[in-house]
N, C-alpha and C positions, 0 to 999 in steps of 0.2 A: 436614548430610547429605549424601551422597554424591549426585553429578551423573551422568546418563548421556546417550550420545547415540542416539538412536534412528534407526536406517536403515530403509530403505524393503522391505516385501515385499508379497507379493499380498493379505494382508489385514491387516497394521498398517501405518499411513501417516502419517508424522508430523502429530498434530493432525486429522488428515482431509485434507491436502495433499498429493498425489504429487509428490515432487522435479521428475519431469520435465516436471509444468504450472510450476513457477517456480524458477529457479535459486536465488533468495535467499528461505531460509526461517529462521525462529528454531529451531536445533538442540538446544541445551540446554535441559533440562528436569527436574524432578524424578524422582527414581527411581522414587518411589510412582505416578508416572503413568503410564497406558499406554493410548493412544490410539487408537481404531479408527473408521475411516472410513465416514461414514453416507449423506453424496453428498456430490458434488463436482461442478460446473458444468462444462460444455467450456470450450476455448478457441477462439480465432479469429484469423488471421492474415490480412491483405490485400496485395496488392502497392502499393510506393510510388509515387506520379507522379513525373514527371518535372520535377522541380521548377526546373529551370534553363530547359526551354522554356515553362515558366509564368510564371517573371517576365519572359521578353525577351518575352512574347506583351502583357504590361503595359505595358511600355516598357524603352527601352533603356537597358543599362546600371544596371539595378535593383539595388539592395542590402538588405540587412536588418542594422540595428545591432540588439544583444541586452543585455539588462538581466535578467538572471533569477537566481532563487535557486533550491537544491532543499535541503529538509527533509524529515523523517519526519512524517507523518501519518496517523490514525487514520480506517480506515474502518468497520470494525467494532468494536462495544464493548456486551460485557454488562454487566448487573447482577451484582454476586458473589452465587452461590448456595452454600448450604450442603450439602456434601456428607456422608452418613455413610458407615463404613466398609462397604466392598465396594460399595457403589451407584457406577451409574454417572450421571453429567452429560451432559446433551445440552445444547450450545448454541443458545441463540436467533438467534444471527447476527444481533443488531440494529444496523443502520446507524449511523456516526455522524455528524452533521454533512455531510448529501450533498451534494455539489457536480458539476456538470456540465463536464466537459472543454469549452473554447471559448476564441474569438480574437474581440478586438473593436478596431475596428469592424473587420469582411470587408464589404466589399462590392464592387459591381461586377467586376470581373477579378481583385481582389485578395479571392481567399476564404479561409476556413479551411482548407483542405487545403492552397493555396499556402503558409500563415502556417505551418501544423504541417511539413510537410515541409521548411521551411527551418531550423525549431528542431531536427528530428531531426540534419536534417546538421550543425548547430552543436555539438549535446550527444552526437551518435553512440550517441544512445540510441535506443529503440523506444518511442513514445509511445502512451498513450490517443488514441484517435482523437473529433474534434467531435463532441459529443453525446452519447459516455459518460458514463455516471451510474458516480462510486465505490460506488453501490448493487451495480453488478456483481460488487465481490469478495465478495460475502455467500457462504458456504461453510457446509455443517451438519457438526458432527463429534460425536462423543462420546466420554469420558475416564472411565473406572473409577477409583477412589479407594478402594486399600485402608486406609487411614486418615482419619480424619476430616478432611476439608477446604474451603476456601472459595475456588473456582473462581471465576476471571474470563477468560474468551476476549474476545481481539480477534486483529484484523488491522490491516496497516498498508503504504503504499506510500511511496514517495520523491515527494513532490510539487513539480512544476515551476513556478514563477510567476512573473510580472514584465512586464516592456514592451519595445515594441518599437518601430523606426524605419524605415520603408520609405519609400526614397530612389529617384529615378530618375535618371539621367546628370545632370549639373550642377544638381542639386535643382531641377527643371524641375517635380518633384511630389513632396511629402513626407507618408506618412501614418502616425500617430502611434497606436497602440494597445495591448491589454494580454491576456495569455496566461494560462489555468490549464490545466495536465494534470498527467501523474504517469507517472513508468517504468512500463511495465508488467511488465519482468521482477524488479523491486524487491520483489512482495507479499510479505508475511513474513506468518508464523501464528503465535499464541503464548497459553501458558495460562500466568496467572499463579495462585500459591495466597497467599491473604492470611493465610494461618496459620503461614506459614513466611517465614523470612528469606533473607539472599542467598544463604545454604550451597542454598535450596531453588529459587530463581526465577534467571531470566535479569534480569541488570542492562542490557539493550540500552535506549537510549533510546524504544522503544516499549512496552517493558514498564513501565518508570518511570512512562509518562503513563499506561498502563493501572491501573497500581495507585494513583496520586497521583488519579485522578478515579474510582476505585470500592471501593478498600480501605478499610474502615473506619477510623476513627481509632483510635490504639492498638494495632493488630493488626502482628504481628512484621513482616510487609511492607512497611511504611510507613517503615523504618532503615533501607531500601537508597535512600531519596530523601534522606538526610543523608550518603549516603558521598559 
């Protein structure tokens, strides 16, 4: 089956997600699917703290040492839905294993704000702020199927997790902790069709994760998992 790349317009958007709200989106979808936006949540940005000043206020010569990994994580995953020819599938946008961005321990002058500011500097990425839940990734979309299909709607982000060591000059004070967050610009939306194989589905890591968890055994889409 031929694949096509959908471009943004005023009425037709990539599975309900404007590209201007997220730089990275799943762009390759079955040619039989046309998604239209139902509702889109707004986005907000905030200023970054003066991280160097805050570190100095805690102790002299303060430094962070990071050991973090980045990997894809599903944030929204619907159950597979049978859609009849000409019908529209409306996504439930069900949160998948919700987690909240946080750093621990963060007490006294060593706040989560300071930890996250240094991690952003270390990675060169904009991260979800402390207290933000992955449920904030929920979006509502609709897709019309010209042919019978079995759709699975999903969203995901690049998760950042690991540990840190905060040390003062001459190791007069040391704090060890952990962190969980995600790259806010990595938000990716997709729609898998269990009734199609690799010719009609994206073979991205997120798509494979969605297919593995939601497409029934024996459906064509699961053949992608063996590639």
